[in-house]
C-alpha positions in Angstrom: -52.7 -9.1 6.7 -50.8 -12.0 8.2 -48.3 -10.9 10.6 -47.1 -13.5 13.4 -44.3 -16.1 12.5 -45.6 -19.0 14.9 -43.8 -22.1 16.3 -45.6 -24.9 18.1 -43.7 -27.3 20.1 -45.8 -30.5 21.8 -44.2 -32.0 25.0 -45.4 -34.8 27.3 -47.1 -32.5 29.7 -47.3 -29.0 28.0 -47.8 -27.7 24.6 -45.9 -24.6 23.8 -46.4 -21.8 21.3 -44.4 -18.8 20.5 -45.7 -15.9 18.3 -43.4 -13.2 16.8 -45.2 -10.2 15.8 -43.5 -8.8 12.6 -45.3 -5.2 13.3 -44.1 -4.7 16.8 -41.1 -6.9 16.9 -42.0 -8.7 20.0 -42.3 -12.1 21.2 -45.0 -13.6 23.1 -45.2 -17.5 24.7 -48.3 -19.4 25.5 -48.8 -22.7 27.1 -51.6 -25.3 27.5 -51.7 -28.9 28.9 -50.9 -31.5 26.4 -54.0 -33.3 25.1 -52.9 -36.8 24.6 -56.2 -38.1 23.1 -56.0 -35.3 20.1 -53.0 -33.3 20.3 -54.3 -30.6 18.1 -56.7 -29.7 20.6 -53.6 -28.5 23.0 -52.2 -26.7 19.8 -55.3 -24.7 19.2 -55.7 -24.0 22.9 -52.2 -22.7 23.3 -52.4 -20.8 19.9 -55.5 -19.1 20.7 -53.9 -17.3 23.5 -51.7 -15.4 21.2 -53.2 -15.2 17.6 -56.9 -14.3 17.1 -56.8 -16.6 14.0 -54.7 -18.9 12.1 -55.4 -16.5 9.2 -52.8 -14.0 10.8 -50.1 -16.5 10.5 -47.4 -15.6 8.1 -45.2 -18.5 8.7 -45.7 -21.5 10.8 -43.3 -24.5 12.2 -44.1 -27.5 14.3 -42.0 -29.8 16.2 -43.7 -33.1 16.8 -42.8 -36.4 18.9 -45.4 -38.5 17.1 -43.0 -40.6 15.6 -40.8 -40.9 18.4 -43.6 -41.6 20.7 -45.1 -44.3 18.4 -41.5 -45.9 18.3 -40.6 -46.0 22.1 -44.3 -47.1 22.9 -44.1 -49.6 20.2 -47.5 -48.5 19.0 -46.5 -48.0 15.2 -48.0 -50.3 12.4 -47.4 -53.9 11.6 -44.6 -53.8 8.9 -44.0 -56.5 6.3 -40.1 -56.4 5.2 -38.9 -57.6 1.7 -35.2 -58.6 1.8 -33.0 -60.1 -1.1 -33.3 -63.9 -1.3 -30.4 -65.3 0.9 -30.4 -62.3 3.1 -33.3 -62.5 5.0 -31.7 -62.9 8.3 -29.8 -59.8 8.1 -32.3 -57.6 10.0 -32.2 -60.0 12.9 -28.7 -60.8 13.1 -28.0 -57.2 13.5 -24.6 -56.0 14.6 -22.6 -57.2 17.7 -22.5 -54.9 20.7 -18.6 -53.6 20.6 -19.2 -51.5 23.5 -21.1 -54.0 25.6 -18.9 -57.1 25.1 -18.4 -57.8 28.8 -22.0 -56.7 30.0 -23.5 -59.9 31.2 -26.9 -58.1 31.6 -26.9 -57.0 28.0 -30.3 -57.9 25.9 -30.2 -57.5 22.2 -32.6 -54.8 21.0 -36.2 -56.1 19.8 -36.8 -55.9 16.4 -39.7 -54.0 15.1 -40.3 -56.9 12.6 -40.5 -60.5 13.8 -38.6 -63.0 11.3 -42.1 -64.5 10.2 -42.7 -61.3 8.4 -39.7 -61.0 6.6 -40.2 -62.4 2.9 -37.1 -63.1 0.7 -37.4 -62.1 -2.8 -35.3 -63.0 -5.8 -32.8 -60.8 -7.7 -29.2 -59.4 -7.1 -26.9 -56.6 -7.9 -23.4 -56.8 -7.1 -21.7 -53.9 -4.9 -20.8 -52.1 -8.3 -24.4 -51.9 -9.3 -24.1 -54.7 -12.0 -27.2 -56.8 -12.2 -26.5 -60.5 -11.4 -30.1 -61.9 -11.4 -33.4 -60.2 -12.5 -35.9 -59.1 -9.8 -38.5 -62.0 -9.2 -41.5 -60.1 -10.0 -43.9 -63.0 -9.0 -42.4 -63.0 -5.6 -43.3 -59.3 -5.2 -47.0 -60.0 -6.2 -47.1 -62.8 -3.8 -45.8 -60.4 -1.0 -48.7 -58.1 -1.8 -51.1 -61.0 -1.3 -49.4 -61.7 2.1 -49.7 -58.1 2.9 -53.6 -58.2 2.5 -53.9 -61.5 4.4 -51.7 -60.5 7.2 -53.3 -57.0 7.9 -50.1 -55.1 7.6 -49.9 -51.3 7.9 -46.8 -50.7 5.6 -44.0 -52.3 3.7 -40.2 -51.9 4.1 -38.2 -53.1 0.9 -34.4 -53.5 1.7 -32.5 -55.3 -1.2 -28.8 -55.7 -1.0 -26.6 -53.0 -2.5 -29.7 -50.6 -3.6 -27.7 -47.8 -2.4 -25.4 -48.6 -5.8 -28.3 -49.6 -7.9 -32.0 -48.9 -6.7 -33.8 -50.4 -9.9 -35.2 -53.5 -8.1 -36.3 -51.4 -5.2 -38.1 -49.2 -7.6 -39.7 -51.9 -9.7 -40.8 -53.6 -6.3 -42.7 -50.4 -5.2 -44.4 -50.2 -8.7 -45.6 -53.8 -8.6 -46.9 -53.6 -5.0 -48.9 -50.2 -6.0 -50.5 -51.8 -8.9 -51.6 -54.8 -6.5 -52.5 -52.6 -3.6 -53.1 -49.2 -4.6 -51.5 -46.0 -4.3 -52.4 -45.2 -0.8 -50.2 -48.1 0.8 -47.2 -47.0 2.6 -43.9 -48.3 1.0 -40.5 -47.3 2.5 -37.6 -48.2 0.4 -33.9 -48.4 2.0 -32.3 -46.6 -0.7 -34.6 -43.4 -0.2 -34.6 -43.9 3.6 -30.8 -44.0 3.8 -28.7 -44.3 0.6 -25.8 -45.4 2.2 -23.6 -48.4 2.7 -23.9 -50.9 6.0 -26.9 -53.4 5.0 -28.2 -53.9 8.5 -28.3 -50.2 9.4 -29.9 -49.3 6.1 -32.5 -51.9 6.4 -33.2 -50.8 9.9 -33.6 -47.2 8.6 -36.3 -48.2 6.2 -38.1 -50.4 8.7 -38.2 -47.5 11.4 -39.6 -45.2 8.6 -42.3 -48.0 7.7 -43.1 -48.6 11.4 -43.6 -44.8 12.6 -44.4 -43.2 9.2 -48.2 -44.0 8.9 -48.7 -42.6 12.5 -46.6 -39.3 11.6 -48.4 -39.0 8.2 -52.0 -39.1 9.8 -50.9 -36.8 12.4 -49.6 -34.0 10.2 -52.6 -34.5 7.9 -55.0 -34.2 10.8 -53.3 -31.0 12.1 -52.7 -29.3 8.8 -56.3 -29.9 8.0 -57.5 -28.4 11.3 -55.3 -25.3 10.8 -56.4 -24.6 7.1 -60.3 -25.2 8.5 -59.4 -22.4 10.9 -57.9 -20.1 8.2 -54.3 -20.8 7.8 -53.2 -19.9 4.3 -49.5 -20.7 4.4 -47.7 -24.1 4.6 -47.4 -26.1 7.7 -43.4 -26.4 8.4 -42.2 -29.3 10.3 -38.8 -29.5 12.3 -36.4 -32.1 11.3 -34.0 -34.4 13.5 -31.1 -32.5 11.6 -31.9 -29.0 13.0 -33.6 -27.8 9.6 -37.2 -27.6 8.6 -39.4 -29.1 5.7 -42.9 -28.4 4.5 -45.3 -30.8 5.9 -46.0 -32.2 2.3 -42.1 -33.2 2.3 -42.2 -34.4 5.9 -45.0 -36.9 5.2 -43.0 -38.3 2.1 -40.0 -38.6 4.4 -41.4 -39.3 7.9 -38.2 -40.6 9.4 -36.5 -37.1 9.2 -38.9 -36.0 11.7 -38.5 -38.8 14.6 -36.5 -36.5 16.8 -38.0 -33.1 15.7 -39.4 -32.3 19.1 -36.3 -31.8 21.0 -34.0 -30.4 18.2 -35.7 -27.0 18.5 -34.0 -26.3 21.7 -30.5 -26.8 20.2 -31.2 -24.5 17.3 -32.3 -21.9 19.8 -29.2 -22.5 21.5 -27.3 -21.9 18.1 -28.9 -18.6 17.8 -28.4 -17.7 21.4 -24.7 -18.5 21.0 -24.4 -15.8 18.5 -26.4 -13.5 20.3 -24.7 -13.6 23.8 -21.1 -14.1 22.3 -20.6 -17.7 23.8 -20.0 -20.3 21.2 -19.8 -23.3 23.1 -23.0 -24.3 25.2 -24.4 -27.2 27.0 -28.3 -27.2 26.0 -30.3 -28.8 28.9 -34.2 -29.0 28.2 -36.0 -30.5 31.1 -39.8 -30.8 30.7 -42.4 -32.9 32.4 -41.3 -36.0 30.9 -37.9 -36.1 29.8 -34.3 -34.4 30.0 -32.6 -33.7 26.8 -28.9 -32.6 26.5 -27.4 -31.2 23.5 -24.4 -29.3 22.5 -23.5 -26.3 20.5 -19.7 -26.3 19.4 -18.1 -23.3 17.8 -21.5 -21.8 17.3 -22.9 -24.9 15.4 -25.1 -27.7 16.5 -23.4 -31.0 17.1 -24.8 -33.2 14.2 -24.2 -36.8 13.3 -24.8 -38.8 10.1 -26.4 -41.4 12.4 -28.5 -42.2 15.5 -29.5 -45.0 17.5 -32.9 -45.5 19.4 -33.1 -48.0 21.9 -30.4 -50.0 20.2 -31.8 -49.8 16.8 -29.7 -47.8 14.4 -30.9 -45.1 11.8 -28.8 -43.5 8.9 -30.0 -40.0 8.9 -28.5 -36.7 9.8 -29.4 -36.0 13.3 -28.5 -33.4 16.2 -26.9 -35.5 19.0 -29.5 -35.5 21.9 -28.9 -37.6 24.9 -32.5 -38.2 26.6 -33.3 -39.7 30.0 -36.6 -40.1 31.8 -36.1 -37.1 34.1 -38.7 -34.4 34.2 -40.9 -32.4 36.5 -43.5 -35.2 36.3 -41.0 -37.8 37.1 -42.1 -40.4 39.6 -40.0 -41.0 42.6 -40.3 -44.6 44.0 -38.4 -47.2 45.9 -36.3 -50.2 44.6 -34.5 -52.8 46.9 -34.6 -49.9 49.6 -33.1 -47.6 47.4 -34.6 -44.1 46.0 -35.2 -44.0 42.4 -36.5 -41.2 40.3 -38.1 -41.9 36.7 -38.0 -42.8 33.8 -41.8 -43.4 34.4 -43.7 -40.0 34.5 -47.2 -38.9 35.6 -47.3 -37.0 32.4 -50.1 -34.4 31.9 -53.0 -36.6 32.9 -53.2 -37.4 35.9 -49.8 -35.4 36.6 -48.1 -34.6 39.7 -50.0 -35.2 43.0 -50.2 -31.5 43.6 -52.0 -30.9 40.3 -55.2 -32.5 41.9 -56.2 -34.4 39.0 -56.2 -37.9 40.5 -52.3 -38.5 41.0 -51.2 -39.8 44.2 -47.6 -40.6 43.5 -44.7 -38.2 44.3 -42.8 -36.5 41.7 -40.0 -33.8 41.1 -42.4 -31.2 40.8 -44.1 -32.1 44.2 -40.7 -32.2 45.9 -39.8 -28.6 44.5 -43.2 -27.3 45.8 -42.5 -28.7 49.3 -39.3 -26.9 49.3 -40.9 -23.5 48.4 -39.1 -23.4 45.1 -42.5 -23.2 43.3 -45.3 -20.7 43.6 -48.4 -22.6 44.0 -50.7 -19.7 43.1 -48.8 -18.8 40.1 -47.6 -22.1 38.5 -47.4 -21.9 34.6 -48.5 -18.3 34.6 -51.4 -19.0 36.7 -52.8 -21.7 34.4 -52.9 -24.3 37.2 -53.4 -23.8 41.0 -51.2 -26.3 42.8 -52.0 -28.0 46.1 -48.9 -27.8 48.6 -51.0 -30.0 50.8 -51.3 -33.0 48.3 -47.6 -32.6 47.3 -46.6 -32.8 51.2 -48.9 -35.9 51.5 -47.4 -37.7 48.6 -43.8 -36.9 49.7 -44.4 -37.8 53.2 -45.7 -41.2 52.3 -42.6 -42.0 50.6 -40.5 -40.5 53.2 -42.1 -42.8 55.8 -41.0 -45.9 54.1 -37.4 -44.4 54.6 -37.8 -43.1 57.8 -37.3 -39.5 56.6 -39.1 -36.3 57.1 -41.1 -34.6 54.3 -38.4 -32.0 53.7 -35.5 -34.5 53.7 -37.3 -36.6 51.3 -38.1 -33.7 49.0 -34.5 -32.8 49.0 -33.6 -36.3 48.5 -35.7 -36.7 45.4 -34.2 -33.6 43.8 -30.6 -34.8 44.6 -31.6 -38.0 42.7 -32.9 -36.3 39.9 -30.0 -33.9 39.8 -27.5 -36.8 39.8 -29.4 -38.5 36.9 -29.1 -35.5 34.9 -25.7 -34.7 35.5 -24.6 -38.3 34.4 -26.6 -37.6 31.3 -24.6 -34.3 30.7 -21.3 -36.4 31.3 -22.3 -38.9 28.8 -22.4 -36.5 25.9 -19.5 -34.5 27.0 -16.7 -36.1 29.1 -17.2 -39.8 27.4 -16.6 -38.0 24.3 -13.5 -36.2 25.5 -15.3 -32.8 26.2 -14.7 -30.8 29.2 -18.0 -29.3 30.5 -16.3 -26.7 32.5 -15.3 -25.2 29.1 -19.0 -24.5 28.3 -21.8 -22.5 29.4 -24.9 -24.2 30.7 -28.1 -23.2 29.0 -31.4 -24.0 30.8 -34.6 -24.3 29.4 -37.8 -26.2 29.5 -40.5 -25.9 32.1 -38.4 -27.5 34.8 -34.8 -26.9 33.4 -34.1 -23.5 35.2 -35.2 -25.1 38.5 -32.3 -27.6 38.6 -29.7 -25.8 36.4 -27.4 -24.0 39.2 -27.4 -27.5 41.1 -26.3 -29.3 37.9 -23.7 -26.5 37.3 -22.1 -27.1 40.6 -22.0 -30.8 40.4 -20.0 -30.5 37.2 -17.8 -27.5 37.7 -19.5 -25.3 35.2 -19.2 -21.6 36.3 -22.1 -20.0 34.3 -25.8 -20.8 33.5 -28.0 -18.9 31.1 -31.6 -18.8 31.3 -33.0 -17.5 28.1 -36.3 -15.6 28.0 -39.4 -17.9 27.7 -37.3 -20.8 28.7 -40.5 -22.9 28.9 -41.2 -22.2 25.1 -37.2 -22.0 24.4 -37.7 -25.1 21.8 -40.6 -23.3 19.9 -38.5 -20.2 20.0 -35.4 -22.1 18.4 -37.7 -23.4 15.8 -38.2 -19.9 14.3 -34.3 -19.6 14.2 -34.1 -22.8 11.6 -33.8 -22.9 7.9 -34.9 -25.2 5.2 -32.6 -28.3 5.1 -32.3 -31.3 3.0 -29.6 -33.9 3.2 -28.2 -36.1 0.4 -25.6 -39.1 0.6 -23.7 -41.0 -2.3 -21.3 -44.0 -1.4 -17.8 -43.4 -2.9 -15.2 -46.0 -1.9 -11.5 -45.1 -2.8 -8.4 -45.2 -0.9 -6.5 -41.8 -1.4 -3.9 -43.3 -3.6 -6.5 -44.2 -6.1 -8.7 -41.2 -5.8 -9.7 -39.5 -9.3 -9.9 -35.8 -8.1 -11.6 -34.8 -11.4 -14.3 -37.4 -10.9 -14.7 -36.5 -7.4 -15.1 -32.8 -8.3 -17.8 -33.8 -10.7 -19.5 -36.1 -8.2 -19.8 -33.0 -5.9 -20.8 -30.5 -8.4 -23.7 -32.8 -9.3 -24.7 -33.4 -5.9 -24.8 -29.7 -5.3 -27.1 -29.3 -8.3 -29.4 -31.9 -7.3 -29.4 -30.3 -3.6 -30.2 -26.9 -4.9 -33.0 -28.1 -7.3 -34.6 -30.1 -4.4 -35.4 -26.8 -2.8 -37.8 -26.0 -5.6 -40.5 -27.8 -3.8 -39.9 -25.9 -0.6 -40.5 -22.5 -2.1 -37.0 -21.1 -1.5 -36.1 -18.3 -3.9 -32.7 -18.9 -5.8 -30.9 -16.3 -3.8 -31.9 -17.9 -0.6 -30.1 -21.3 -1.5 -26.8 -22.5 -0.7 -25.2 -26.1 -0.1 -22.3 -27.3 2.0 -20.4 -30.6 1.5 -18.5 -33.3 3.5 -16.9 -36.6 3.0 -16.8 -39.5 5.3 -13.0 -40.8 5.8 -11.4 -43.4 7.7 -8.0 -45.0 8.1 -7.6 -48.0 5.7 -9.0 -51.2 7.2 -11.1 -49.1 9.9 -14.8 -49.7 10.3 -16.0 -46.2 11.3 -15.8 -42.9 9.9 -15.6 -39.2 10.5 -17.4 -36.6 8.4 -14.7 -33.7 7.1 -15.9 -30.7 5.4 -15.2 -30.0 1.8 -15.5 -26.5 0.5 -16.7 -27.1 -2.9 -16.1 -29.0 -6.1 -13.2 -26.6 -7.2 -11.4 -27.5 -4.0 -11.9 -31.2 -4.6 -10.2 -30.9 -8.0 -7.0 -29.4 -6.8 -3.7 -30.9 -6.7 -3.3 -31.0 -3.2 -6.5 -32.0 -2.1 -5.7 -35.3 -0.6 -2.9 -33.7 1.6 -5.4 -31.0 2.7 -8.3 -33.2 3.4 -6.1 -35.9 5.2 -4.8 -33.1 7.5 -8.3 -31.9 8.4 -9.3 -35.8 9.2 -6.3 -35.9 11.1 -7.2 -32.8 13.4 -10.7 -34.3 13.8 -9.6 -37.7 14.7 -7.4 -36.2 17.4 -9.9 -34.2 18.9 -12.4 -37.0 19.0 -10.1 -40.0 19.8 -7.0 -38.3 21.3 -4.8 -39.6 18.6 -4.0 -39.3 14.9 -1.7 -40.8 12.4 -0.9 -38.2 9.7 0.2 -39.7 6.8 -1.4 -43.3 7.1 -3.5 -44.3 4.2 -7.1 -42.8 4.3 -10.1 -44.3 2.6 -13.2 -42.2 1.2 -16.4 -43.7 2.0 -19.1 -41.4 1.4 -20.0 -37.9 -0.1 -22.6 -35.8 1.8 -24.3 -32.8 0.6 -26.6 -30.6 2.6 -28.7 -28.0 0.8 -30.1 -25.0 2.9 -32.7 -22.5 2.0 -32.8 -19.3 4.0 -36.0 -18.2 6.0 -36.5 -14.8 7.5 -34.4 -14.7 10.8 -35.9 -13.5 13.9 -33.5 -11.6 16.1 -33.6 -11.9 19.7 -35.4 -9.1 21.2 -33.4 -6.3 23.1 -35.0 -5.4 26.5 -35.0 -1.9 28.0 -32.2 -1.2 30.5 -33.1 -0.7 34.3 -33.8 2.7 35.2 -33.2 2.0 38.9 -31.2 -1.1 40.5 -34.4 -1.6 42.8 -37.3 -4.2 41.6 -40.3 -5.4 43.3 -40.3 -8.7 45.1 -42.1 -10.7 47.6 -40.5 -12.7 50.4 -40.9 -16.5 50.6 -39.5 -19.1 53.0 -37.6 -21.7 50.8 -35.4 -24.5 51.9 -31.8 -25.2 50.7 -29.5 -27.7 52.1 -31.8 -28.5 54.9 -32.0 -24.7 56.1 -34.8 -22.3 55.6 -33.8 -19.0 53.8 -36.2 -15.8 53.5 -36.0 -15.9 49.6 -37.1 -13.1 47.3 -40.0 -14.3 44.7 -39.2 -12.1 41.9 -41.5 -11.8 38.7 -39.4 -11.8 35.4 -41.4 -9.1 33.9 -40.1 -6.8 37.0 -36.4 -7.4 35.7 -34.6 -5.3 32.9 -31.4 -5.1 31.5 -28.4 -4.6 33.7 -30.5 -5.6 37.1 -28.4 -7.7 39.3 -29.0 -9.6 42.6 -27.4 -12.3 44.9 -29.0 -15.6 45.6 -30.9 -17.0 47.2 -33.8 -16.0 44.8 -36.8 -17.3 42.9 -37.6 -16.0 39.5 -41.1 -16.4 38.3 -42.5 -16.3 34.8 -45.5 -17.8 32.9 -43.3 -20.6 31.3 -40.9 -21.7 33.8 -39.4 -21.1 37.5 -35.8 -20.4 37.9 -34.1 -21.1 41.1 -31.0 -19.2 42.2 -29.3 -21.1 45.4 -27.3 -19.4 47.9 -23.7 -18.4 46.9 -25.0 -17.4 43.5 -25.4 -14.1 41.5 -27.6 -13.1 38.8 -27.2 -10.6 36.2 -29.7 -9.6 33.3 -28.0 -9.2 30.2 -29.2 -6.9 27.0 -31.7 -9.5 25.7 -33.1 -10.5 29.0 -31.3 -13.5 29.6 -30.7 -14.4 33.4 -26.9 -15.1 33.8 -26.1 -17.0 37.1 -22.7 -17.4 38.1 -21.3 -18.7 41.2 -19.7 -16.5 43.8 -15.9 -17.6 44.8 -14.6 -16.6 48.4 -17.7 -14.8 49.1 -17.0 -12.3 46.2 
């Protein structure tokens, strides 16, 4: 009988798999090198180490960066954009960079669709959804011929005010399907993002059309290969919002999967926050290629209704993640006589110099190996044998150019990488008025625990938590998620003009729609719930904040405007440092999120230590230019309530944790390593 709940996370260097055995209540983590030519190979290799057959799987969820990579590497399909007549330049005019007005080096983001591939189509609705001019169906049929002649791979349709009246977009899709067949990829802007702001909605549709075919092909290939090997349950996919969907639903709305890879770590942070009683976390995920930062605030993920990637906006619910090119494989190089680390990565093949796969450039992993912070004989649980000599040669070659010895060069590489990552944390915290010192730092990813204590010291954070299986924590987090679907409806009213009864009816209707949408996800009725919010701004302002609303009954109450205004003022004060309670406010967009409960996998408790002693091996490790005799501890040797002082290196199959001098480690009841700074020698 199927007994394993499995999650799979593909990174730039490694593919991680976590399996939960429902019979024993135990977790296992597996890791394999990512196979760029066919990512499914890496998935099957990692999976085979934990599960005898996919037929033994009772539930599976997958995080993919296929859409994100296609976008970042500009290897999506060629897109034909259909726009309303007279508005063909909207996508290229875009929006002025308010935060970059005085940046003389600013360059406008490169659009995914050149102007020559934008076709204007006659037909118009007004903002209230009244038809002014009928759709020019002949122009749509001509666009279909242009699609064939131009060898396009997808079509995006973005007509004016389609969020209020989508009839023209829907009819355009019907005509295009008649002319081109049902298999053509067509993204409608009101389905990609049913919201105001013409440029952002158009951009969302274009991104979905551009990356969608890549995501669909990948998910189909992965699902088919798992089915061939015996998988008998639906494949689920992580969404950018922190929820999951079946692969079938994800193929219909591929935009929602764009950031699905990194989001699993945030959802793992949410589950960890509840388990360890620390509601405010800074989650850092350092893998082989990138460094991702996200927040858990009051036990909930930090979610935004919009995102930007390389300056291009998308209207979708997304966990706020700030990413920089700083990972274990990040290459160290010189520019104008100064040391740089990343964003270019050695990746999985050839990888860092110490991998001995043909790489010769020095990387962060090479630097840590030179400093003694990595065990070359048991890296990734013994999956790779590293060459310390190759690492030294690569580091020494760069050091010679700066007249630094090998050790100084290695520490310099780590220091520059740490400074870059600390700044990434400041970007998502300090720049938003959030004080990092009030948070606990949670470190995961294969390289995150190696650098976490140094980052905490630079930011004044007093405590670091390294969860179990840190290299596969994002995959573990995917097992803590639930089905999620997001809905939005434009709703423009000043507070003085608000019809509370109508608002209540709208919210009740959206609740019913959201609950019905879970039919396709196989969620039982008792496992469904909805949450509501409304985007609000001060009158004559441009941007909004999403304010929670309990339900339709609350929206119909006589004091609703006063209650919601107070909530908005509180959020505005927290976000911007000021508020103006009593000033007119404007309702802009209604939001409903439907959730479908999945079986939650509780964090596994570990046995308490029978003795304060544990086995370790001494190793010479360098900190601050000095050599320390440092214990190398296998994490399997540690049990609950074990504690020890740094320096120390903790080894495990998915990651290495570095504990510098002046720090203390304790093991909590779920096996997390809690690293704290020792003050005044205490």
